[in-house]
N, C-alpha and C positions, 0 to 999 in steps of 0.2 A: 471355776473362775473367781467365785467369791472368796474362797480360801486363799488363792493366790493374791488377790487384791489386799486382803487384810494383812498377809505376810509382808507385802510390799509397803503398807502403811507402817507397820512395825519397824521395817528396815529404815524407813525414813526418819523415824523418831530417833533411832540411834544416830544416823547421820547428822541429824540437826544439831545434836548435842556436840558432836566431834567437829563437824564442819558446818557452822550455822548458815553460811551463804548458800549451801546446797539446799537448804530446807524451804526456802521461800519461793513458791511458784510465781509466775508473772501475775501482776494485779488484774489484767484483763485477758481474756482469751485471745489467741492469735487471729481468729476469724474476724471479719469485719462487723459482725453483729453477734449478739449473745446467743449461746447455744440454748436449747430448750430447757434443760434444768436450771440454768442460770437465769433465763427470763422468768421462769416461775418464781425463783428466789427473790428476784428484784421486785416482782410485783407483790409478793407476800410482804416484804419489808415495807413497801410504800403503802400497802393497804393497812397494815397495822398502825402506821403513823397517822393515816387519815382517821381510822376508827378511834384513835385516842382522843379525838376532839368530839366524838358523838356524846351527846347528853342524854343519858338513859331516863332521866326524870321527865324531861319535856319531849323526849323521843325524837330529837332532831339534831342538826348541827347548828350551833348557836347563831341566831339573828338573821337567818335567811331562809325563807319558806320554799321557794321553788328551787334554790340552790341545794336545799337538803334533799329534795326529790331526785335530782340529778346525781348527787353524791351517793345516795342509797342505791340507785340504779346502777352506778358504777361498781359499788361493792357487790351487787347481784352479778354483774358481768364478771367480776373477778372470781367470785365463788364458781360460777358456772364454767369459766375457762379453765381454772386450775383444779377443781375438785374440793377445794377447802370449803368446809361448811361451818366455820366457827361463828359466822355473823348472821346466820339465818334468824336467830333469836331477836337480834336487833331490828331486822326488817319487820318481824311480826309485832315487836314492841311498839314501833311506830305505827303499824296498821291499827292496832287495838286502841292505842292511846289518843291518836290524833285524828281519828275518823269522825269525831263529834263536831259540834258547833262551838265556835270560840269567837269572842269579841275581837275587834281590831286591836292589834298591838300585843297580842299574846303570842301567836306563832306567825302571823302575817300582819302587815300594815292594814290590810283589809279584813273585815269580818270573814271568817270561815263559816260556810253555810251548811256544813255537814258533808260527809262522804268526799272530803278533800276538794270541794268546789268553792269558788269565790267569784267575785266580779272580774278577776283577771283570768280570762279564758285560757291564755297560754300556761299560766301557773297550774291551772286545773288539768290541762292536758299532760304536763310533765308528770303529774302523780298518776294519771292514767297508764302512761308507759312504764312507770315504776312498778305498778302492781301487775301489769302483764309480764314483766321480767320476773317478779316474784313467783308468779304462777309457773313460768317456764322452769324455774329453779326448784320449786318444791312440789308441783303438781297439785297444790291445794286450791280448790275451786273457788274459795272465797275471794281470792286475789283477782281472778278473772271476773268474777261477778261484780267486784268493785270497779274494775276497769270498764265494764258494760254500763254501770250506773253513771260513771263519769262521762263516758261518751254520749250517752243519752242527754245528759245535761248540756254538753257542748253542742250537740246537734240542734239545740233550740236557738243557737246563734249563727246558724248558716242561713244566709239571707241573699236571695236572688234579686231583690228589689234595688239593690245598689251594687254597681259594677258587675252585674249579671251573676253574682254568686260569691262564695267565700265565707269563711268564718270571721265574725268580728273579734277584734283583739280584746275588747272589754265589754262589760255589761251595758255601758252607755252607748255603745255602737258608734264609736268616733273614728275608728282606724281599722283598715284591713291590711295585714302585713304578712311577711314571708314565714316567719317562725310559727305563728298561730296555724297557718294553713298547711305548712310542712308537717307539723305536729298532728294535725287532723288526718292527713293522708296516711301517715305511718300508723297512727292509732287504729283507724278503721281497717286498714289492711291487716294489721296484726290480729285484731279480733276475728276477722274472717278466717285467717289462716289457723285459728285455734278453735273455732266453733263449727262443729260438723254440721254440713248442710246449710251453712248461712248463705244468704243472697243479699240481705239488706246492707250489711256493712260493706260488702264488696262494691255493691252499686254506689254507695256513698263515696267510697274511696276512688273509684273510677271517675265519678263526676267531679270530685274535688281536684284530682290529678289533671283532668282535662281543663278545668277552669284555671288552675294555678299555672299550667304550662303556657296558656294563652293570655294570662293576665297582664303581661308586660313587666312583671317584677324580675324576670330573667332578661338581662340586658343583651345587647348585641354581641358582647364578648363572652356570653355564657356564664356570667356572674350574677348573683342574686342580690339585688338592692333590698333595702329594708322593707319597703312597703309601697302602697299606692297613695296618690293625692286624692283630694276630694273630687277631682275630675276623673278619677279612675285611671291615671297614668303612673308610670314609674316615677317615684319621687327622687330618685338619684341619690338617696342617702347611702351611708356607709355600707360597703359589702363586708358584713361580719362573717367570720368563719362558721359560726354555728347556723347561720341561715343557709350557707352553702352546703354544709354537712347534712343539715336536716332535709334539704331537698334531695340529696343524694340517697339518704336513708329511706325517705318516703318512696321514691322510685323503686328502690331494691325490694322493699317489702311488697309493693303492689306487683312488681314483676314476678315475684315468687307466687303470687296468687293467680296471675294471668298468663305468664310466659310470653307476654307481648313484646316482640323484639323492638318496637319503636320506643317503649319505655326504657328499656336497657340502653338503647342508643342515646336517649336524653341524659340518662345517668352518666354515661361515659363522657358525654360533652360537658356536663357540670364538673366532673372530676378532672378532666384535662384542662378545663379553663382554671380551676382552683390552683393548679400547680404550674400554670403557664406564666408567661411574662407579665409583669405589672399586675399580679393578682395577690395571692395570700402567702407567698413564699419569699423569703430572703435568705440567700446563700444556702438554699436547700432546706431551710427550717421554716415551718409554719409560723407565721408572725402576724398577730392581730395589729390593727392600725394603732391601738393604744399602747402597743408594746414599744413604740418609739421612745428613744431615751430622753426626750423632753416631755413625756406624758406618763400618766399612771392609769392603769385600767381600774375601773370601778368594780365593786363586788360582783356585778353581773359579768362584765367583760372577762373577769379572771377565769371563768369557766367555759368560755366559748370554745376554745380550741379542743378541749376534752370532748365536747359534744361533736364537733367535726371529726375528731379521730375515732369516736365510737362508731360512726357510720362509715368511716373510711375502713375500718377493720372489717365491717360487713361487706364493703366493696372488694376487698382482698379475698375474703373467704369465698365470695361468690364468683368472682371472675378469675382468680388465680393469675392475674396479670402481674408480670415480674416488675413492671414500672411502679405499679401501685404498692407492691410488697416492698420494693427498695425505698420508697418514700416513707412508708410506715416505719420501717426499721431505722431510718436515719432520725426520725423524730425521737424514738425510744433511746437510741444511743447518745444523742445529743443531751437529752434530759439527764440521763444517768451520769454522763461524763462531765457535763458543763453546767447543769441547772440543779445540782443537788449538794446540800451541806452535809457535814459530818453526821448530823442527826437524821439523815435520809429524808429531810424535808425537800419538797420540789417546788420550784419557784414559778412565777408567772411568765417570765421570758425564757422559752426553751433553749435559746442560744446561750443563756447565762449572762447576757449583757446587763450592765448596771450603771448607774450614775449617782453622784452625790445627791442631787436634788430629786431624782426619781429612781430610787434603788429598786433592784429586783425584789419582788415582794414574795414572802413565803407564809401561806396560811392554809386552812383546811380547803378552801375553794381551789386554790392553785394546785394543792396536793391531788384533789379529786380529778382535776382536769388532766394533769400530767400522768396520773395513774392509768388513764384510758389508753394512752400511747403504750405504756409498759404492758398493759394487758394484751394489746394488739400483737405484741411481739412473741406472746406465748403460743406455741403450736396448737393447732386445733385438736390434734391427738395429744393430750396431756401427758408429759413425761412422767414415768413411774417413780422417779427419784428426784430430789432437789436438796440443796444444802444452802443455808443462809447464816449470815452472822451480823450482829450489831454490837455497839458499845453503849454503856450507860454509866456515868453521864458521857454523852457523845461530845459535848461542848463544855468545858469547864475552865476555871481560872486559877492560876497560881500566882501569888504575890510573894516572891522569894524574900526571906529574911537574910540580911547581910551576914549573919553569924552562923547560919547552918543551912543544909538542904531541906527542901520541902518534899512531901509526897502526897499523892492523891490515890483513892481507890477507884478502880475502873472494873465493871463487870463486862466480860466478853460473853455475849449471849449467842448460842448456836441453835438453829432449828433445822429440822429435816422432815422430809416426807419419803415414803417408799415402803418396801415390804421386807427388807432385811436389815439386820443390825448394822450400824455404821460405827467405826472407830475414827472419830475426827481428829486430825492432827492440826494444832494450832501453833503457828510461829509468829511471834510478836516482835517488832522492830521499833525502837525508840530513837530519838536524835542522838547524835554523837555527844557523849558526856553524860547523858541521862541513863537512868537504870530502869529496868522493867523486870518484874519477877511474878510468875515464872516466864522465862524467855520462850520455852518450848514446852508444850504439854498436850495431852490427849483427852478426849471426852467420848464416852461411849453413849450412843443414842439408839433407840430401838423403835423405829416408826412402825405404824400399823396402817399403811395406806396414805391417802391424801387428805381425807376428810378433817383430820385433826392433827396438824403437824406437831411433833414432839420437840421439845426444847431443853436445854440445859444451860449452865452458865459456869464460866471459869473466872474466879476472882483474880484480879491483877493489881500489883502495886507499882505505881510509876513514881520514880524519885527524880526530882528536879534540882539541879545544882544551884547554889546561891548566886553564881555568876551567869546564869541563863539570861540570854538576851531577850528584850521585850519583843512580843510579836506572836504569831500563831505557829505552833509546832505540832507535827502530826505524829501520833503513835498508830502504827499500822499493824493489822492482824490479818494474816493469810490462813484461811482454813481449808483443809483438804480431807477427802474421804472417798475412797473407792471410785476414783476418776472424776469426782465432783470438786469444785473449788469455788471459794467466795472470798472476797476481800473487803474489809471494813476499816474505819479509821476513827480515832478519837481526836478532836481538835483541842488542844490545850493552849490557852492564852496565857503568856507570861506578861504581867503588867505591874508597874510600879505606881500607877495612878488610876483613879476612877474618874472617867469623864466621858459620858456617852448620851446621845439622843435616844429616846425610846422609839420603837418602831423601826429599827435598823438592825443590820447584822452586827453592829458593835455592841448592841444590848444583849444579844443572844447568850454569850458565855456567863453573864452575870445573872440571867433569868433562871433561877433555881426551880421555880414552879409556877408556870403561867396560869394553871387552874381556870380555864374558861375565860380568862381575860381576852381582850382583843385589842388590836391596833389597826387603825385606819390611816396609815401612812406615817411619815416622819413626825416625831414629837407628838405622839398620840397613842399612849397606851392607857386603857381604862378597864375597870372592873366594875360591873353593876350587879345588883341583886345579890346572890350568894357566891359570886365569883370573887377571886382575889388574884393577886400576882406577888410572888416573893423573889426578892433578890438575895443572893448570897455574897457576902464580902469576905473573902478569906484574908484578913489583914495579916501582915507578916508577924512572926512569933515575937519579934522585939518591939512591936508597936506599943507606945505609951499612952497615946491619945488619938482619937479619930472623930471627925465631924462629917456628916453627909448633908448635902444640900439638894433638896428636891424642888424643881419647878412644878408646881401642882395646883389644880383648881378642882371645882365641882364638889361633890359630897364625899370627901375622903375620910378614911379611917386608916391611920398609919400605926403599925405595931412593931415592936422589936423583940427579938429572942436571940438567946445564945445556943439554943438546941433545936429550934424549929418545932418546938412542942409547947413551951411555956412563954406566954406573950404578954408584953407591957405596952399599953397605949401611950404614944408619944405626941401624936397629932390627931385632931379630929375636928371636922367642920360641924358646928352646932346648928347651922341653918340649912334648909333645903335650897341650895343654889344651883341652878342648872344653865346659867347663861355665861359662865366663865368669869364673872366679875370678881371672883375671889382669887384669881390666878396671881401667884406670888412665889418668890424663892423663900423656901422655909428650911432653916438649918436644925439639925438634930445632933446632939452630942451623944455619940456611941461609946464614949470612954467607959461609962459604968458597966457596959455589956461586954467588954474585952475580958474573956475568961482566961483559963489556963491554956497555954499553947499546946496544940496537938498536932503531930505530923508537920511542924514547922509553921503552923498559922493559928490565928485566933479568929475563928469565923463568927460573923454576926449576921443574923437574918433580919431582913426588913420586908414587912408585908403591907400591901396597900389593898384596901377593900372599900366597901360601901357603907357609909354611916347611916344612909336611908335606904335600905334594900328594897323597899316596896314601891319606889316611884320610878325606877328605871334609869337613874342617874348615879353613877358612882365616882370614885376617885380617878382622876386623870393625871398622868405624869408626862411632862414633856422632856425634862432633862435631869440628869443625875450627876453630881460631882461630889468628891470627898477630899478632905484634908487630913493627912496622916503625919504623926510625929513618931519617929523611931528613936 
């Protein structure tokens, strides 16, 4: 069979050259959801994008402590589900580097007390679950021991003197809420299910479930409100998806420990309520209240749906209920088809909805959240083979010269898992009137299992005619091998002017190197500490002068380069300003940096970084425009 498949691929190569239209398979499988190998490939691509934001020095994802725990737990889920083991080292890096004592503002706004504990009890519990997951993945007892240490700390905040029980949300003991207690039930049940002969953690989990179920936080519709009032009644606050999902996950783990049918019945009630009328679903897609087009989710809310989906996957695996399975598949398919850009970044609104004032947001938090849904679509019995493809750069800009065509280099990356050599056939399609070379080619890959996917790349040259219309144009690559298939795209923006807000999709094609910078909404990209962000302006080959104007404030350092290696400082704030009082439009003459035209353009690189890297405030850019004379 393997020989016949390879012969068939060879035949396709010949046909592709003679009859190009015959070589391109459909971009999506004919089935309503991804097949197993495709689901693995999608999850791998999304996981790699997420891990590109991991900071190996501070051993976290930038600027969010509890969110980093959830993102790492998600990567652990990915590795466990797919067999990929490339990121085990990053989990251990975080464990070893971040288990100590840290003052407030280093990793968390709160001081960290050691062993991943702090005054924020829910933050502490997220890390406990992360290390149980790491134990499940690796079998290394140190992770389970850390989870026990964390749970012992949290147990000190279980208090029967107020509301009859429950874990306090914070060390000041001001609030009892759903997430802290859902986490506690799940963590204690997980410890029981992994510690031979345990009785203590099981008793605590049972007690907590009984208290939570009767606390009133689960309302009459089976939905979980945020917490309790000072009078120990349901406070009627927002039904967040992560509270609902955490309650489902808590019950499932305790049911595994006890096989108590009443617990599973409650879990089903919570699940049915979540996807019922007037709950958490809009047109079949999980939707947070802050996903409304007139709102923007904060950095916490961006990850809530992923937490829900993590435990919904557990629900599917446990019950095998077709309704729950169909819902999970619908989330993954919507994310992949509607909520993904050409760089395989996944946004906060899984329907893909966006608006000018409140655009769909793409960052590592939204990536981690959506990745959970893609993981859920991977079969529990991991497929033996998979094939994935990506492009780099996936988003780029061409500013065509009037006198000649322009070209860009794009690398088509192909990765695979399996146990047999693969001859991958790549067929690349460009817009009418454009050129791409090679149009059809093959790449041989020899995977050795699932633990370390093998990869290779195919260099492409995309030629854009001088009369190309402004706008986004897609270059599509279809890759096939031995019955496997995957489609990827490069999004090429043709533009004759530069004018964009930062923190929007309009900025992305110009953003050559984000390097740890962040964006908290529209007109808000900043780089502090040792981070920076670099724009690439591919001015037309016949450009004679160019000026760029930045709306910028805070402690900026702006440098310019013709080669992205040798830099000249052109703007620098000399005072430590953190209140935005120096916000202004500042113009930079880029004419001296217009070098010799290459491939139809004269590229100039502009880098923004932090003039005072030790105080936590860097350069912030709001808007970018440019004037060009040809």
